[in-house]
C-alpha positions in Angstrom: 23.4 37.0 -33.0 23.2 37.0 -29.2 26.9 36.2 -28.9 27.7 39.3 -31.0 25.4 41.5 -28.8 26.9 40.1 -25.6 30.4 40.6 -26.9 29.5 44.3 -27.3 28.1 44.5 -23.8 24.4 44.4 -24.8 21.8 42.3 -23.1 18.6 42.1 -25.3 16.1 41.4 -22.4 13.2 40.5 -24.8 14.3 37.4 -26.8 11.1 35.8 -28.2 10.0 34.3 -31.5 8.7 37.7 -32.8 12.2 39.2 -32.3 14.1 36.4 -34.1 14.0 36.5 -37.9 15.6 34.2 -40.4 16.9 35.7 -43.6 16.4 34.0 -47.0 20.0 32.8 -46.6 19.2 31.0 -43.3 20.9 33.5 -41.0 19.2 34.3 -37.7 18.8 38.0 -36.9 17.8 39.3 -33.5 15.5 42.3 -33.9 14.0 45.0 -31.6 16.6 46.0 -29.1 14.1 48.5 -27.6 14.5 47.0 -24.1 18.2 46.3 -24.4 20.5 47.0 -21.4 24.1 48.0 -21.9 26.9 46.7 -19.7 29.7 49.1 -18.9 32.4 48.8 -21.5 35.2 47.9 -19.1 33.1 45.1 -17.6 31.3 43.7 -20.7 32.3 40.1 -19.9 29.1 38.2 -19.3 29.1 36.4 -15.9 32.1 38.3 -14.4 30.3 40.8 -12.2 29.4 43.2 -15.0 27.3 46.1 -13.8 24.7 47.3 -16.2 23.9 50.9 -17.1 20.2 51.0 -16.4 17.8 52.1 -19.0 14.8 51.3 -16.7 14.4 51.9 -13.0 15.8 49.3 -10.6 13.1 46.6 -9.8 11.1 47.4 -12.9 10.2 44.2 -14.8 10.5 44.8 -18.6 10.0 42.2 -21.3 7.5 39.6 -22.4 6.4 37.5 -19.4 6.5 34.1 -21.1 10.1 34.5 -22.2 11.6 36.1 -19.1 14.3 34.5 -17.0 13.7 34.0 -13.3 16.1 36.8 -12.4 14.3 39.1 -14.9 10.9 38.1 -13.4 12.3 39.1 -9.9 13.5 42.5 -11.2 17.2 41.7 -10.5 20.3 42.8 -12.3 20.8 41.0 -15.6 23.6 39.8 -17.8 23.7 37.8 -21.0 22.6 34.6 -19.3 19.1 36.1 -19.1 19.0 36.1 -22.9 20.2 32.5 -22.9 17.2 31.5 -20.7 14.8 33.3 -23.1 16.4 31.6 -26.0 15.8 28.3 -24.2 12.1 29.2 -24.0 12.2 29.7 -27.8 14.0 26.4 -28.4 11.5 24.6 -26.1 8.6 26.2 -28.0 10.1 25.2 -31.4 10.6 21.6 -30.2 7.2 21.1 -28.6 4.8 23.7 -30.1 4.1 25.1 -26.6 5.7 27.3 -24.1 7.4 25.8 -21.1 5.7 28.2 -18.6 2.1 29.2 -19.1 -0.6 30.6 -17.0 -3.8 32.5 -16.9 -2.1 35.9 -16.2 1.2 37.7 -15.9 1.7 36.8 -12.2 1.0 33.1 -12.7 3.4 32.9 -15.6 6.2 34.7 -13.6 5.5 32.4 -10.6 6.0 29.3 -12.8 9.1 30.7 -14.4 10.6 31.3 -11.0 9.4 28.1 -9.3 8.2 25.4 -11.7 10.0 23.0 -14.0 8.8 22.7 -17.6 7.2 19.4 -18.8 9.7 17.0 -20.3 10.2 17.8 -24.0 10.2 14.0 -24.8 6.7 13.8 -23.4 5.5 16.4 -25.9 7.5 15.4 -28.9 9.1 12.0 -29.2 11.1 13.0 -32.3 13.3 15.5 -30.5 16.9 14.2 -30.1 17.8 13.8 -26.4 20.8 16.2 -27.0 18.5 19.0 -28.1 16.4 18.4 -24.9 19.6 18.5 -22.8 20.7 21.8 -24.5 17.3 23.4 -24.1 16.9 22.3 -20.4 20.4 23.7 -19.7 19.3 27.0 -21.1 16.2 26.9 -18.8 18.1 26.3 -15.5 16.7 28.6 -12.8 20.1 29.7 -11.6 22.2 31.6 -14.1 25.4 29.8 -12.9 23.9 26.5 -14.1 23.0 27.7 -17.6 25.4 28.2 -20.5 27.7 31.0 -19.4 27.9 32.5 -22.9 25.9 32.5 -26.1 29.1 31.2 -27.8 29.2 28.2 -25.5 25.5 27.4 -26.4 26.3 28.0 -30.1 29.0 25.4 -30.0 26.7 22.7 -28.7 24.0 23.6 -31.2 26.5 23.5 -34.1 27.7 20.1 -32.9 24.2 18.8 -32.7 23.5 20.2 -36.2 26.5 18.4 -37.6 25.5 15.1 -35.9 22.0 15.4 -37.3 23.4 16.2 -40.7 25.6 13.1 -40.6 22.9 10.9 -39.1 24.9 10.1 -36.0 22.2 11.3 -33.5 19.9 8.7 -32.1 16.5 9.8 -31.0 16.2 7.3 -28.2 17.0 8.5 -24.6 
């Protein structure tokens, strides 16, 4: 779903469990594009210096604190890689039952997103395949250039992991 949005030059900016629905047929749907930001049509390629058309004022932090990327928390210009970070937060939460960055208030959460590393997934859930932990932690890289550069690239790794799990070729030992 994010790959499709990004291909159309749309950055969601509020990816969180409440905005991801699964249909009865098992298809994920991303909902609530109320905070979406549109990239200019001629520069819609994610990660290639695309300049967004702003729907909010520069420096305004919009989104749900626990799912923001570091660049979003700092009020910087965003591209599709911010959604990849947020999806990494969702994956982490699915794998462990807790958020990777928590705090007593908005400022504490944002500080951890920008500066802290999340607890190791394997410490919280021994049954998570190491490959899922690798994928999730790549999504959660602080620097956008170290994350997946596109949702399609992330999708390929998730599909490969799904196939391996289906065929029983993934070992849960690190």
